[in-house]
NUPAPA-321388 format. One record per residue (C-alpha): x, z, y. Coordinates in steps of 0.001 Angstrom, whole numbers. Each point is the difference from the previous one (the first is absolute). Example, Ala and Ser with C-alpha at 12.3 -4.5 7.8 and 13.67 -1.06 7.14 Angstrom:
BEGIN
<<12300; 7800; -4500>>
<<1370; -660; 3440>>
END
This chain:
BEGIN
<<-79258; -116707; -105662>>
<<3667; 59; -1051>>
<<2433; -1372; 2490>>
<<-2353; -1; 2990>>
<<201; 2343; 2985>>
<<-3500; 1565; 413>>
<<405; -26; 3750>>
<<1239; -3488; 795>>
<<-331; -1975; -3219>>
<<3713; -558; 78>>
<<936; -1664; -3286>>
<<3014; 1347; -1919>>
<<1247; -660; -3526>>
<<52; 3793; -468>>
<<-2502; 2352; 1580>>
<<1172; 2624; 2485>>
<<-943; 2828; -2406>>
<<1247; -1675; -3157>>
<<3355; 174; -1804>>
<<1585; -2740; -2073>>
<<2705; -244; -2664>>
<<901; -3465; 1352>>
<<1019; -983; 3516>>
<<-2727; -1903; 1826>>
<<1322; 14; 3549>>
<<3404; 68; 1689>>
<<1353; 3499; 574>>
<<-701; 1109; 3544>>
<<-2928; -2404; 476>>
<<-2714; 1760; 1984>>
<<-3778; 185; 183>>
<<-1982; 1537; 2838>>
<<-3325; 1714; -654>>
<<-1434; 1114; 3324>>
<<2575; 2195; 1696>>
<<1818; 650; -3330>>
<<2997; -2031; -1248>>
<<1261; -281; -3581>>
<<3318; -1437; -1252>>
<<518; -1472; -3498>>
<<2396; 2349; -1926>>
<<1409; 806; -3385>>
<<207; 3603; -1345>>
<<3205; 882; -1852>>
<<-1663; 3251; -1191>>
<<-3556; 1160; -603>>
<<-1846; 901; 3204>>
<<-3106; 2103; 565>>
<<-2709; -568; 2622>>
<<1218; 929; 3446>>
<<3704; 96; -734>>
<<2248; -776; 2933>>
<<2390; -2623; -1309>>
<<3506; -1026; 1128>>
<<2261; -2982; -508>>
<<1816; 163; -3345>>
<<3393; 1524; 763>>
<<1784; -351; -3342>>
<<-208; -3699; -705>>
<<2980; -1465; 1885>>
<<2203; -2213; -2168>>
<<3697; -245; 1063>>
<<1644; -3406; -351>>
<<3751; 596; 303>>
<<2691; -2569; 787>>
<<2286; 1551; -2623>>
<<-2415; -885; -2782>>
<<-795; -3433; 1532>>
<<-3650; 1001; 1>>
<<-845; -2590; 2696>>
<<820; -3616; -773>>
<<954; -2820; 2362>>
<<-2927; -1580; 1844>>
<<191; -2777; 2616>>
<<-1838; -188; 3294>>
<<-3582; -1250; -568>>
<<-256; 1287; -3621>>
<<-3153; 1836; -908>>
<<1339; 1417; -3273>>
<<2909; 2306; -773>>
<<1215; 1641; -3221>>
<<753; 3709; -229>>
<<1208; 2372; -2699>>
<<-2456; 2862; -405>>
<<-572; 1861; -3256>>
<<-3538; 876; 1153>>
<<-1217; -3542; 584>>
<<-3241; -812; -1847>>
<<-2352; -2820; 755>>
<<-1205; 300; 3636>>
<<743; 3722; 257>>
<<1665; -724; 3372>>
<<-2869; -2144; 1308>>
<<-664; 732; 3717>>
<<3083; 2287; 91>>
<<2941; -748; 2380>>
<<3563; -1264; -518>>
<<2534; 1211; 2560>>
<<3567; -1251; 214>>
<<1769; 3041; 1414>>
<<3672; -798; -73>>
<<2531; -2834; 330>>
<<-941; -3704; -300>>
<<-3611; -551; 1130>>
<<-541; 3595; 1031>>
<<-2958; 930; 2178>>
<<-2570; -2285; -1679>>
<<-3243; 1449; -1337>>
<<-2242; -2115; -2202>>
<<-3408; 647; -1573>>
<<-98; -775; -3744>>
<<-2752; -2314; -1141>>
<<678; 317; -3734>>
<<2778; 777; -2486>>
<<885; -850; -3585>>
<<780; 2611; -2648>>
<<3601; 692; -993>>
<<418; -1034; -3626>>
<<3060; 2091; -834>>
<<3063; 1874; 1227>>
<<1860; -3185; 889>>
<<-2891; -1870; 1560>>
<<-1399; -23; 3536>>
<<-3392; 48; 1649>>
<<-1024; -2734; 2409>>
<<-1743; 1063; 3196>>
<<-2246; -2483; 1797>>
<<-202; 802; 3718>>
<<-2768; -729; 2496>>
<<2518; -1240; 2573>>
<<3272; -1939; -449>>
<<3449; 1523; 171>>
<<1301; -131; 3589>>
<<3642; 812; -624>>
<<1821; -869; -3319>>
<<805; 2795; -2434>>
<<3139; 235; -2213>>
<<248; 1413; -3491>>
<<2482; 2879; -80>>
<<-233; 530; 3758>>
<<-3644; 406; 1003>>
<<-1620; 3382; -737>>
<<-3597; 951; 359>>
<<-3072; 2022; -914>>
<<-3456; -670; -1439>>
<<-2385; 2230; 1881>>
<<-3596; 834; -982>>
<<-2834; -1267; 2174>>
<<-1262; 2927; 2105>>
<<-3375; -362; -1740>>
<<1521; 881; -3375>>
<<-1055; 3626; 313>>
<<240; 3488; -1494>>
<<-1785; 3285; 737>>
<<1726; 1558; 3031>>
<<2344; 2789; -1148>>
<<-598; 3273; 1866>>
<<3596; 1027; -637>>
<<1323; -2932; 2018>>
<<-2646; -988; 2612>>
<<2540; -696; 2755>>
<<1887; -2683; -2006>>
<<-2967; -1730; -1675>>
<<-1959; -2567; 2014>>
<<-3803; 461; -220>>
<<-1869; -3335; -60>>
<<-3576; 907; -887>>
<<-2600; 1876; -2074>>
<<-1329; -800; -3429>>
<<-3780; -530; 313>>
<<-446; 356; -3726>>
<<1834; 1239; -3095>>
<<2645; -2532; -1007>>
<<1703; -509; -3345>>
<<3776; -267; -148>>
<<1220; -3573; 621>>
<<-3431; -1174; 1221>>
<<-778; -1794; 3240>>
<<-2432; 1384; 2625>>
<<-840; -37; 3719>>
<<1610; 2925; 1873>>
<<-1727; 1060; 3149>>
<<2295; -16; 3048>>
<<-2363; 290; 3012>>
<<-3303; 1669; 842>>
<<-1881; 2967; -1519>>
<<1379; 1053; -3420>>
<<-912; 2871; -2285>>
<<2993; 2280; -744>>
<<643; 3551; -1195>>
<<1459; 2650; 2360>>
<<3314; 1535; -875>>
<<1631; 3228; 1070>>
<<-1624; 1647; 3003>>
<<-2985; -2371; -55>>
<<-761; -2543; 2735>>
<<-2018; 240; 3215>>
<<-2185; -2606; 1745>>
<<1803; -1903; 2734>>
<<3463; 974; -1150>>
<<2737; -2282; -1281>>
<<813; 107; -3706>>
<<3118; -715; -2024>>
<<870; -158; -3710>>
<<-356; 3376; -1631>>
<<3273; 1834; -608>>
<<-1637; 2079; -2776>>
<<-2283; -2287; -2063>>
<<767; -3605; -1069>>
<<-2324; -2506; 1583>>
<<-1811; 2481; 2322>>
<<151; 255; 3826>>
<<559; 2962; 2263>>
<<211; 778; 3742>>
<<2804; -1829; 1775>>
<<2938; 2197; 947>>
<<2406; -540; 2909>>
<<3634; 232; -1058>>
<<1436; 3522; -226>>
<<3110; 1482; -1512>>
<<-1736; 281; -3354>>
<<-2498; -2878; -64>>
<<968; -3644; 328>>
<<-2154; -2555; 1733>>
<<-2083; -2041; -2377>>
<<-2020; -3221; 537>>
<<-3377; 307; 1698>>
<<-2674; -1270; -2402>>
<<-2897; 165; 2401>>
<<-2430; 2424; 1650>>
<<-2325; 2399; -1724>>
<<-3756; -683; 284>>
<<-1384; 2823; -2166>>
<<1420; 3560; -46>>
<<903; 1124; -3527>>
<<1663; 2904; -1741>>
<<2783; -378; -2566>>
<<-1040; -2208; -2911>>
<<-3275; -1056; 1607>>
<<-914; -3636; 786>>
<<375; -1118; 3588>>
<<-76; -3338; 1810>>
<<3074; -1466; 1796>>
<<-171; -2783; 2549>>
<<3036; -1855; -1403>>
<<2470; -1481; 2455>>
<<2587; -1400; -2465>>
<<-106; -3425; 1682>>
END
């Protein structure tokens, strides 16, 4: 039955192995099924079954003081207007607003919703979950809009040290669709360069996007990468294995 965990009858608006074109849970919300954990996520590109996914690393929106991109907001306000050419209705929902320089700096707020920007001279209004703690000032305050870590992409093998792995896709996912990424417990994945061996730690593959490979200690030619988990099933290159995920 859709939306029900077969193990614990845990009701969800979207089943663990379903995808959706509309958002039905808050990003980052989790569901446990036995020893496995899943986090509600959005794919910014198409994913295939077993892909290791990472936090979207190209979505930051700079809000400069020079362009008066951040408007004045008083202490206690839960809305603030910003100038962002990319603002469409709720496309920053569950993302973060950081004031990073000058008046009000150091505050981080989660975005509850946002309006669309109607034109070049108009602004977008962000509604925040929590009120402003220190006032901001137009022309002085600068900031960034930062994607939620569960807005995800397939992990790029060319840059595994920089990208932050957050989970595994337990099904094929259409671009811009919502799904539950697995972050903990046994997960099916493909082995990358060199294969993987039972009992050994694994990291993102440095040869094939979305795969895993044996964890390397830092040397003069290989940088440390994030540990994804521990191999449960020995597998050669390109063959399916099982990783006991330890991403949280």
